[in-house]
Structure formats: structure tokens, C-alpha cells
C-alpha positions as CSV (number, residue, x, y, z in Angstrom):
1,M,0.0,0.0,0.0
2,E,2.8,2.4,1.0
3,S,4.6,1.7,-2.3
4,H,1.5,2.6,-4.3
5,L,1.1,5.9,-2.3
6,S,4.8,6.8,-3.0
7,I,4.3,6.2,-6.7
8,I,1.2,8.4,-6.7
9,A,3.0,11.1,-4.7
10,Y,6.1,11.2,-6.9
11,S,4.0,11.0,-10.1
12,S,1.9,14.0,-8.9
13,I,5.0,16.0,-8.3
14,I,6.4,15.2,-11.7
15,I,3.1,16.2,-13.4
16,L,3.0,19.5,-11.5
17,A,6.6,20.2,-12.6
18,M,5.7,19.5,-16.2
19,F,2.9,22.0,-15.9
20,G,5.2,24.7,-14.7
21,A,5.2,24.5,-11.0
22,P,8.0,26.6,-9.4
23,I,11.2,24.7,-9.0
24,F,11.5,25.5,-5.3
25,A,8.1,24.0,-4.7
26,V,9.0,20.8,-6.7
27,M,12.2,20.4,-4.8
28,S,10.7,20.9,-1.4
29,A,7.8,18.5,-2.2
30,L,10.2,15.8,-3.4
31,A,12.3,16.3,-0.2
32,M,9.3,16.0,2.1
33,V,7.9,13.0,0.3
34,A,11.2,11.2,0.2
35,F,11.8,11.8,4.0
36,Y,8.3,10.8,4.8
37,F,8.4,7.4,3.1
38,S,11.9,6.8,4.6
39,G,10.6,7.3,8.1
40,I,12.7,10.4,8.7
41,E,11.2,13.4,10.5
42,L,10.4,16.3,8.1
43,S,12.2,18.6,10.5
44,A,15.4,17.4,8.8
45,V,14.6,19.9,6.0
46,A,14.2,22.8,8.5
47,V,17.5,21.9,10.1
48,E,19.3,22.3,6.8
49,I,17.7,25.7,6.3
50,Y,18.8,26.8,9.8
51,R,22.4,25.6,9.0
52,L,22.4,27.6,5.8
53,A,21.1,30.8,7.6
54,G,24.1,30.5,10.0
55,S,26.7,30.4,7.3
56,P,29.0,33.4,7.6
57,T,29.4,33.7,3.8
58,I,25.8,33.8,2.9
59,V,25.6,37.5,3.3
60,T,28.1,38.0,0.4
61,I,25.4,36.9,-2.1
62,P,23.0,39.9,-1.6
63,L,25.7,42.4,-1.1
64,F,27.8,41.7,-4.2
65,T,24.6,41.3,-6.2
66,F,23.3,44.7,-5.0
67,A,26.6,46.3,-5.9
68,G,26.5,44.9,-9.4
69,Y,22.9,46.2,-9.9
70,V,23.8,49.7,-8.7
71,L,26.7,49.8,-11.2
72,A,24.5,48.5,-14.0
73,E,21.8,51.2,-13.3
74,S,24.3,54.0,-13.1
75,K,26.3,55.5,-15.9
76,A,29.3,53.3,-14.9
77,P,28.9,51.2,-18.1
78,V,29.4,54.3,-20.3
79,R,32.5,55.4,-18.3
80,L,34.0,51.9,-18.3
81,L,33.3,51.5,-22.0
82,R,35.2,54.7,-22.7
83,L,38.1,53.5,-20.5
84,S,38.2,50.1,-22.1
85,N,38.1,51.7,-25.5
86,A,41.0,54.0,-24.7
87,L,43.0,51.0,-23.5
88,L,42.1,48.4,-26.2
89,G,40.2,50.1,-28.9
90,W,43.3,50.7,-31.1
91,L,44.0,47.0,-31.4
92,P,42.7,45.0,-34.3
93,G,39.3,43.8,-33.1
94,G,39.7,46.1,-30.2
95,V,36.0,47.1,-30.0
96,A,34.9,43.5,-29.7
97,I,37.6,42.9,-27.1
98,V,36.2,45.9,-25.2
99,C,32.8,44.2,-25.2
100,L,34.4,41.1,-23.7
101,F,36.0,43.0,-20.8
102,I,33.1,45.2,-19.9
103,C,30.6,42.4,-20.0
104,A,32.9,40.1,-17.9
105,F,33.2,42.9,-15.3
106,F,29.4,43.4,-14.9
107,T,28.5,39.7,-15.0
108,A,31.1,39.0,-12.3
109,F,29.4,41.5,-10.0
110,T,25.7,40.8,-10.8
111,G,26.1,37.1,-11.2
112,A,23.2,37.2,-13.7
113,S,23.9,37.3,-17.4
114,G,20.4,38.6,-18.1
115,V,21.3,41.9,-16.3
116,T,24.5,42.3,-18.5
117,I,22.6,41.6,-21.8
118,I,19.7,43.9,-20.9
119,A,21.9,46.7,-19.4
120,L,24.8,46.7,-21.9
121,G,23.3,45.1,-25.1
122,G,21.7,48.3,-26.3
123,L,25.0,50.2,-25.7
124,L,27.4,47.7,-27.3
125,Y,25.4,46.4,-30.2
126,P,25.2,49.7,-32.2
127,I,28.9,50.3,-31.5
128,L,29.8,46.9,-33.0
129,I,27.6,47.4,-36.0
130,K,29.1,50.9,-36.6
131,E,32.5,49.4,-36.4
132,G,31.7,47.2,-39.3
133,Y,31.0,43.9,-37.6
134,S,28.2,41.8,-39.0
135,E,24.8,41.6,-37.2
136,R,25.4,37.9,-36.8
137,F,28.7,38.4,-35.0
138,A,27.5,41.2,-32.9
139,L,24.5,39.3,-31.6
140,G,26.5,36.2,-31.0
141,L,29.2,38.1,-29.1
142,I,26.8,39.9,-26.8
143,T,24.8,36.8,-26.1
144,T,28.0,34.9,-25.2
145,C,29.5,37.7,-23.2
146,G,26.5,37.8,-21.0
147,S,27.9,34.9,-18.9
148,L,31.6,35.5,-19.5
149,G,32.5,36.8,-16.1
150,L,31.2,34.0,-14.0
151,L,34.7,32.6,-13.3
152,F,35.9,36.0,-12.0
153,P,35.5,37.3,-8.4
154,P,33.1,38.2,-6.9
155,S,31.0,35.9,-9.0
156,L,27.8,34.8,-7.3
157,P,27.9,31.2,-8.6
158,I,31.4,30.8,-7.2
159,I,30.2,32.0,-3.8
160,L,27.2,29.6,-4.0
161,Y,29.4,26.7,-5.1
162,G,31.8,27.3,-2.2
163,I,28.9,27.3,0.3
164,I,27.3,24.1,-1.1
165,A,30.6,22.2,-1.7
166,K,32.2,23.5,1.5
167,V,35.2,24.8,-0.4
168,D,37.1,27.9,0.6
169,I,35.6,30.8,-1.4
170,D,38.8,32.9,-1.5
171,Q,40.7,29.9,-3.1
172,L,37.8,29.5,-5.6
173,F,38.2,33.2,-6.6
174,M,41.9,32.6,-7.3
175,A,41.3,29.3,-9.0
176,G,38.9,30.9,-11.5
177,L,41.3,33.7,-12.7
178,I,43.4,31.9,-15.3
179,P,40.6,29.7,-16.7
180,G,38.5,32.9,-17.0
181,I,41.3,34.5,-18.9
182,V,41.6,31.5,-21.2
183,L,38.0,31.9,-22.2
184,M,38.5,35.6,-22.9
185,V,41.7,34.9,-24.9
186,V,39.9,32.3,-27.1
187,L,36.9,34.6,-27.8
188,G,39.3,37.6,-28.2
189,A,41.3,35.7,-30.8
190,Y,38.1,35.0,-32.7
191,S,37.1,38.6,-32.5
192,V,40.5,39.7,-34.0
193,Y,40.0,37.1,-36.8
194,Q,36.5,38.5,-37.5
195,A,37.9,42.1,-37.6
196,R,40.1,41.5,-40.6
197,G,39.6,44.3,-43.1
198,I,36.4,45.7,-41.6
199,Q,37.9,48.6,-39.5
200,K,37.0,51.8,-41.5
201,V,39.3,54.2,-39.6
202,K,42.7,53.3,-38.3
203,R,42.7,53.9,-34.5
204,H,45.7,55.1,-32.6
205,F,46.5,54.9,-29.0
206,S,46.1,58.2,-27.3
207,W,47.5,59.0,-23.9
208,K,45.3,62.1,-23.7
209,E,42.2,60.0,-24.2
210,L,43.3,57.4,-21.8
211,Q,44.0,60.0,-19.1
212,G,40.6,61.6,-19.7
213,A,38.9,58.2,-19.5
214,M,40.7,57.2,-16.3
215,W,39.7,60.5,-14.7
216,E,36.1,60.0,-15.8
217,G,36.2,56.4,-14.5
218,R,38.2,57.2,-11.4
219,Y,35.4,56.1,-9.1
220,E,35.0,52.6,-10.7
221,L,38.7,51.9,-10.9
222,P,39.2,51.2,-7.1
223,I,36.4,48.5,-7.1
224,P,38.6,45.6,-8.3
225,V,41.2,46.7,-5.7
226,F,38.7,46.4,-2.9
227,V,37.7,42.9,-4.0
228,L,40.8,41.3,-5.4
229,G,43.5,43.3,-3.5
230,G,41.7,43.2,-0.2
231,I,40.9,39.4,-0.3
232,Y,44.2,38.2,-1.8
233,G,46.2,40.6,0.3
234,G,44.6,39.2,3.5
235,I,43.2,42.6,4.4
236,V,39.5,41.7,4.3
237,T,37.4,38.5,3.9
238,A,35.0,38.0,1.0
239,T,32.2,39.0,3.3
240,E,33.9,42.2,4.4
241,A,34.8,43.0,0.7
242,S,31.1,42.6,-0.3
243,A,30.0,45.0,2.4
244,L,32.7,47.5,1.4
245,S,31.8,47.3,-2.3
246,A,28.1,47.8,-1.6
247,F,28.7,50.8,0.6
248,Y,31.2,52.3,-1.8
249,V,29.0,52.1,-4.9
250,I,26.1,53.7,-3.1
251,V,28.2,56.6,-1.9
252,V,29.9,57.2,-5.2
253,N,26.9,56.9,-7.5
254,C,24.5,58.9,-5.1
255,F,26.8,61.6,-3.8
256,F,29.8,62.0,-6.2
257,T,28.7,61.2,-9.7
258,K,25.0,61.7,-8.7
259,D,23.9,59.1,-11.3
260,L,21.3,57.8,-8.9
261,S,19.0,59.2,-6.3
262,V,18.9,57.7,-2.8
263,T,15.2,58.1,-2.5
264,R,14.1,57.4,-6.0
265,D,16.6,54.8,-7.5
266,I,18.1,52.9,-4.6
267,P,14.8,51.4,-3.3
268,K,14.0,50.1,-6.8
269,I,17.5,48.6,-7.2
270,I,17.2,47.0,-3.8
271,T,13.9,45.4,-4.8
272,E,15.3,44.2,-8.2
273,S,18.5,42.7,-6.8
274,L,17.0,41.1,-3.8
275,T,14.3,39.6,-5.9
276,L,17.0,37.6,-7.7
277,V,18.8,36.8,-4.4
278,G,15.5,35.8,-2.8
279,A,14.7,33.4,-5.6
280,I,18.2,31.9,-5.3
281,L,18.0,31.4,-1.6
282,L,14.5,30.0,-1.8
283,I,15.7,27.4,-4.3
284,L,18.7,26.7,-2.1
285,C,16.7,26.2,1.1
286,C,14.2,23.9,-0.6
287,A,16.9,21.9,-2.5
288,L,19.1,21.3,0.5
289,G,16.7,18.8,2.0
290,L,16.5,16.9,-1.3
291,T,20.2,16.8,-1.9
292,N,20.9,15.6,1.6
293,Y,18.4,12.8,1.2
294,L,20.1,11.7,-1.9
295,V,23.5,11.8,-0.1
296,D,22.1,9.9,2.9
297,E,20.7,7.2,0.6
298,E,24.2,6.9,-1.0
299,I,22.9,7.7,-4.4
300,P,26.3,9.1,-5.6
301,M,28.0,5.9,-4.5
302,K,25.5,3.8,-6.4
303,I,26.0,6.0,-9.5
304,L,29.8,5.5,-9.0
305,V,29.4,1.7,-8.9
306,S,27.4,1.6,-12.1
307,M,29.8,4.0,-13.8
308,Q,32.9,2.0,-12.9
309,T,31.8,-0.7,-15.3
310,F,32.6,1.4,-18.3
311,I,34.6,4.4,-16.9
312,T,38.1,3.1,-16.0
313,N,40.2,6.2,-15.6
314,K,40.1,9.9,-14.6
315,Y,40.3,11.2,-18.2
316,L,37.3,9.3,-19.4
317,F,35.4,10.4,-16.3
318,L,36.2,14.0,-17.2
319,F,34.9,13.5,-20.7
320,V,31.6,12.0,-19.4
321,L,31.4,14.7,-16.7
322,N,31.6,17.5,-19.3
323,I,28.9,16.0,-21.5
324,F,26.6,15.5,-18.5
325,L,27.2,19.1,-17.2
326,L,26.7,20.7,-20.6
327,I,23.3,19.0,-20.7
328,V,22.5,20.1,-17.2
329,G,23.7,23.6,-18.0
330,C,21.3,24.1,-20.9
331,L,18.3,22.6,-19.0
332,M,18.7,24.2,-15.5
333,D,19.7,27.6,-14.4
334,I,23.2,27.8,-12.9
335,F,22.0,28.3,-9.3
336,S,19.6,25.3,-9.3
337,A,22.3,23.1,-10.9
338,I,24.9,24.0,-8.3
339,I,22.5,23.2,-5.5
340,V,21.2,20.0,-6.9
341,V,24.1,18.5,-8.8
342,V,27.2,19.5,-6.8
343,P,26.5,17.2,-3.8
344,L,26.0,14.3,-6.2
345,I,29.2,14.6,-8.2
346,I,31.6,15.5,-5.5
347,P,31.8,12.0,-3.9
348,I,32.2,10.5,-7.4
349,A,34.9,13.0,-8.4
350,E,36.8,12.2,-5.2
351,Q,37.0,8.6,-6.1
352,F,38.8,9.5,-9.3
353,G,41.3,11.8,-7.5
354,M,39.8,15.1,-8.6
355,N,41.1,18.2,-6.9
356,P,38.0,20.0,-5.5
357,L,39.1,23.4,-6.9
358,H,39.7,21.9,-10.4
359,L,36.3,20.2,-10.2
360,A,34.6,23.5,-9.2
361,I,36.1,25.4,-12.2
362,I,35.1,22.6,-14.6
363,F,31.6,22.6,-13.2
364,L,31.2,26.4,-13.4
365,T,32.7,26.6,-16.9
366,N,30.3,24.0,-18.2
367,L,27.3,25.8,-16.7
368,E,28.6,29.1,-18.1
369,I,28.6,27.5,-21.6
370,G,25.1,26.2,-20.8
371,Y,23.8,29.7,-21.0
372,I,24.3,29.7,-24.8
373,T,23.6,26.0,-25.4
374,P,20.4,25.2,-27.4
375,P,17.6,24.4,-26.9
376,V,17.0,26.3,-23.7
377,G,20.1,28.2,-22.9
378,I,18.8,31.3,-21.0
379,N,21.0,33.8,-22.8
380,L,19.5,32.9,-26.1
381,F,16.0,33.8,-24.9
382,I,17.2,37.0,-23.1
383,S,18.9,38.2,-26.3
384,S,15.9,37.2,-28.4
385,F,13.8,39.5,-26.1
386,R,16.3,42.3,-25.9
387,F,17.0,42.6,-29.6
388,N,13.6,41.5,-30.8
389,R,14.9,38.6,-32.9
390,P,13.6,35.0,-33.3
391,V,15.2,32.6,-30.9
392,L,16.2,30.3,-33.8
393,E,18.3,33.1,-35.2
394,L,20.1,33.4,-31.8
395,Y,20.7,29.6,-32.0
396,R,22.5,30.1,-35.3
397,V,24.6,33.1,-34.4
398,S,25.8,31.5,-31.1
399,V,27.0,28.2,-32.6
400,P,30.6,29.5,-33.4
401,F,30.9,30.9,-29.9
402,L,29.6,27.7,-28.4
403,F,32.3,25.6,-30.1
404,L,35.0,28.1,-29.1
405,M,33.9,27.9,-25.5
406,I,33.9,24.1,-25.6
407,F,37.4,24.2,-27.0
408,A,38.4,26.4,-24.0
409,L,36.6,24.0,-21.7
410,I,38.7,21.1,-23.0
411,I,41.9,23.1,-22.3
412,I,40.7,24.0,-18.8
413,T,39.6,20.4,-18.1
414,Y,42.8,18.6,-19.2
415,I,45.3,21.1,-18.0
416,P,44.6,21.4,-14.3
417,W,47.7,23.5,-13.8
418,L,45.7,26.5,-15.1
419,T,43.4,26.2,-12.1
420,L,45.9,25.1,-9.5
421,F,48.7,27.5,-10.5
422,W,48.3,29.6,-7.4
423,F,48.5,26.6,-5.1
424,S,51.4,24.6,-6.6
């Protein structure tokens, strides 16, 4: 009788999920049903939520996200675009490379590629077209760049991964630097290739323009120093750096540049940024019970036993892992994937001798690529909405960038030194 009830319960949840039930509701329902039929008190779910609330690093998520949203809503994108153009615009393909840098900066802070595409797409797209790039290339570049900064501090997915996997977040920030640069170099090289013969006017480097751009962007330039220099110099923790960044961007944009109003703009930005954070934390709380149930039932070890029949070495495991994560990345949002999948793959990866930092960067790179992977990569739909283009067109223009990022993923996967350089 009980087995029939469990089948009915699980089937009902699956049907509700297929009809669009919120993911947090599906996960919490699965967790409660699983614990109930296992004879475990449902309070086990609440215990995990309480443990999460007590995590000292959880506060970094809303603070860094808020700082990124403030920057995106201010005129900082325009100032940083001028600065990046002064530094790199004279290079062949320099305007496209500028797009890579400025999008990576904003995605690293907001943790949400949708914000980058919506906030910067209208600014960057006409510049690329004016420079002579094709519409196909411009659309593909902006769509891809929306998730490019997820390996750079203070990336929200990195922080969330560290909390879930119990890996030091400061070390994760360092581990992602070189792999993130590898992705940018690969895309930058393609941008230079695409720029052959299209630049109408030869640009020259100008110290005067650079000085003017640096003066205009003088308030944004210290931000990476707060985050990177403070954390890596041992001056502040990631939590303290997030609080400092949030305070700094409010003061600068409300009282110095006066791009924003404390009474009119800041409440709206708080609402928008915390809506994203609230959704992430709600999914996180509801998923913790489910993932812990799977771990308690030794599901990862059962998967490992079945895998060992055809996966005999670490390199084959990495190949299968990448395929699996690319599929996960295009079907689930990055935050849900981290919460649900990470606890399952960590025990398996440990059996194959994977370094936890290397595993983290492989995981995050795959999910970064998932943003532009058809059929449901979220960047494809956001760009479709932002530029009023059919989503099938976005599929086509993103394919070259998808293959380039997979090429970079292979390099990152099979050359662990790139991730572990700082710790060797």
C-alpha cells in the first residue's frame, strides 16, 4: 500500500513540474515525500535551512549582487566603456575585445547574465555594427559575453558553489582567474579574426584620451582593488569585501557622480537585486533537504558503482562529466544546478582523484557554456527578447561561440595547472 502511495505522490509532483510548478516547490515537495516514506522526520529539511542561515558567507550573495545592480543602473557602463576603448580600442578587433572586458566585469558583479545583456546590449550592439561587424557576429558576441564573467570574483555562482561544496571561497576566486582569462583569450582571438579588413578608420592609442577616460572612471577603478587586492592581500574577507563594495558604490553613485537618487533609485535597485537573491535562496533552502536525502541514501556511490563498469580512468570520467554538465547547464539555471548536482558529483569525483578546486572550475565553466547551449540556454532567450529577434536566429549566431567555449573548456579540463597554478 505504501509503495502505491509513494508512486502516486512522486507522479503527482512530476506532473506538476511539467505544468510549470515553481522549481523550489517541486524540490521541497520531493524532499518531504522522500523523507516521509523513509521514516525520517520532516524537521530534517528545516535543520538544513537553519544551518544555511548560520553560514557566515551567505551575506556576500545579496551584497555583491546589489553592488552589481547599482553599477548597471548608473552611468558606470558608459564610463567603463570609454576607459576600455581607450586602452584596447586601437587593437585589431579592439571594440569586440572591449565588449568582452566590460561584459565580464558586470557579470562578475551581478552574477546574472540577463542583467548584463539587458543593461549593456543596447549600448554595445550599435557600436559593434558601426565598427563594421556583421549583425550575426554582434548578436553572438553579446549573447555569449552575458555569462563570460562567472569565473571572476566576486561571481555569485562561485560563492554559492563554495557554500554548497564547503570549499574555501577565497581559493575559488583565485582558481577561476586563469581559466576565465583562457575563455576571454579564445573569444578575443576569434574577435580579432573577424575584424580582418572591416575597420574603417585606423585607430591610434592616445595618452590624452586614456587620461581623460581614467579621470572619468576614477570612481570605478578602485572597485577591483577592494575585491581582489583586499581578499588576496589578506586585508579583508570575502564577506567584508562585499559590504565595502556595496557601501562604496552607493556613496559614489549617489553623492559623487550623482547618477542615482537615494530616495528614487536605490529602493528600486534593492527590490530588483533582492528579488534575484530571494529566488536563489528560496531554491537553495528547498533543495538542501532533497540533496541531503540523496546523499544519505548513498545515491552518488550507487551511481559510481554503475559508472565503474565502463569508466576506468580519470580522463574518461572528465569526458563524461563534461557532457553531463553541458546537458545540465542548458536545462537548468546555474543556481539550481549548483544546489542539486554538486552534492551528487563531489563524492564520485573524489573517487577519481579530482582536486576540489579543479572540479569547481570545470563545473562552473560547463554551466557558463550552458547559458548559450540550445535548446533552452537562458542567454538565447534573453537576447531574443532584448534585440527582438527570433530565438532560432540566436541559435545560429551563437554556434561558433559555443564551439569556441567548448574548446576552451577542453583546455581547462585537461590542463589542471591552469586552475591550480596559485596553489602549486
